[in-house]
N, C-alpha and C positions, 0 to 999 in steps of 0.2 A: 451494619452501620448504626451508630447511636446518635440520637438527637440530644440536645442539651438536657442535663438531668433536672428533675423537678423536686422541689422541697416536699417532704412529707409534713403532716400536721405537727408531728413532734419536732421535725427539723425547723419549721417556722417558729416554734416556741424558742428554740435555741438561737435562731437568727435574731429575734427581738431581744433576747437576753444579752447576746453579743453586742447588738446595737446600743444597748444600755450601758456597756462597759465591761461586761463579764467575759472572761476569757473563753474561747472556743478551742477545744483540744481534739484534733482529728486523730483517730486511732488506726483504723483499717479501711482497706478497700476490699469489697467482696465481689467475686464473679460467680455467676450461676447460670443455670440452663432452664429456669422455670418459665412456664407460660403464664403471662399476666392476664388475670380475668377480673381484677378489682381496681378501683381508683388508686393511683399512686399515693395520693394524700393520706390514705388510711393505712398504708403499709407500716409495719414495725420491723420487718426483716425481708430478706429475699424470699421469693417463692420456693426456690431450691438452691441454696448456696453450695458451691463446689469448692471454691478456693477462697481463703482469707489471707491477705497479705498486708504487711506494714505499709503505711503511707507517709510520704514526706510532703511538705507544703512549701510553696514559694509565694511570697506576698506580692501582689500587684497593687495598683492604685485603689480600685474599688472591688476587687475580687481576689481569690487565691487559686493557684493551680495545685491540684493534688496529684502527686506522681507516685506510682508503685511499679516495682519490677516483678514481672511474673515469669516463671519457668515451669514447664510441665515435667520437670525431672522427677517429681514424686507422684505423678499420675499413673495409675495402673489401667485406667480406662479413659477414653476420649469423651468430650462433651461439646455441645453446641453452646458457645459463649453468647448467651442471650440477655443476661442481666448484669448490671453493675450498680453497686451501692456504696456510698460513703458513710462511714460510721464515726460518731463522735462520742467522747466520754460524757457520761451523765454528770453535770456539775455537782449533783448531790451525792454521787458515788464515783468520784473521778478515778479511783484505782481498781474498780471492779469491772472487768471487761464483759462480764455477763449482763451488765446494766447498760452497755453501750447503746446509743440511740441512732437509728437510721436517719441520717440528715437529709440525704437526697438519693434519688433512684432514677434509673431509666432502663428501658427494655428495647432490644433491637428487633423483636418480633421475628418476621420472616427473613430478615437480613443477617441473622446470626452467623458468626464464623465458627468453623469446626476446629477444635483444639485436639490434636491427635495425642495418644498416650506416648509416654517416654520411649517405650519399646519400638515405636514406629518411626518417630523422628523427634529431634530436639526442637522445642519451640520456646523462644524467649521474646517477651514483649515488654516495652516500656510504655505504660499507660498513663496518660496525662489528661486530667479532667478539670476544666475551669468551673468553679462554683461561686455563687454569690454569698457574701457574708455581710454582717453589719459593720464590722470594723476589721479590715484586713490586717492591721498592725497588731491586733490582739488575738491572732490565730496561731496556734502551735500544733505540734504533732508529737507522737510518742516514739518515733523512730530514732534509733541511735544514729548519730551523724556518720559513724564508721560504715554504715550500711547504705549510705546515699551515694549514688553514682552520678557523676557529672555528664551531661550530654554534650555533644559537639557545640550546640548553641550556647550552652552555659560557658564553655571554655572560650568561645569567641567573645561573648559579652565580658568575661573576666579579663581577657588579654587586651580588650579595647578600652578598659577603664584606666583613667589616669592614675588611679591609686593602686593598680596591680603591680606586683613584683617590686616593691620599694627597695629591697636590699640589692637586687640585681641592677635596677635602674641607677641607684646611687653609685655602685661600683663602676658601672659603665661610664657615668658622667665623670667620675674621678679619673678613670683611665684616659678618657678623651682629653681631659684637661692636661694630664701629664704628657700625653702624646703631642699636643699642640705646643707645649712649653719645652719640648725636648728633654723630658725628665724620665723617659722610659728606658730601662736597661734590660739587657738579656745576657745570660751567662751560658757559655759553652764549656763543658767539662771534658777532660780526657783522662785516660788511665795514667797511673804513675809512670813517669819517664817517657811519656808518649806525647809528641807534639801534634798539634792540630794544624793541618795545612790543606791547601787546595790541590787539585790534580796537577797543577804546574809547579808545585813546590813552594808556593808562597805561604809562609807561616802566618797563622791567624792568632790574634790575641784571644785569650780566654774570655775576656769581657769587652764588649763593644757597646758604645752608646748609640741608641737608635736615633737617627736624625731624620727630620722631615725633608722630602725632596719635592 
């Protein structure tokens, strides 16, 4: 179990730059199994990083949620998931991933979860970590939108929005209006030279106007 992540010294510097209006670009979330023996503030990387995964962000009022999808599909050996760190692009070297800065970090210590290797069992996790930032509206990520998966909560929030599915809503409203005004028609087709009739022999018209009852 992880407590709230803490900013590193380098992360605090980014925080204040973001507070001053500079964009903060989150790049990756790293998972590791290292034993922490130094203050979090002085860290520049995980003690022992095992997995690095792209991260997506969702803006909230005064913080952002960092989400990453993890799978053990490529793991040949298991590990104790003891560390988690959020990395951001260096504003002075935004396209150089080797210059990325450890923004915040936390260690689960003795409560670490064991992640089995792929040969033993399939493990998939959606990891969401809330982090404080200076300006939530000025935080981005490097993850391609095609790789972002919506959670059930995301779908519920979307469907509950008045602005969701405008095309479908417009068509439903138009259909309802036509139905109320008796303007909806339906067509029943038959093969050539074949009449459409009920089981008691009553012939039906090919087109009937739908009436309200």
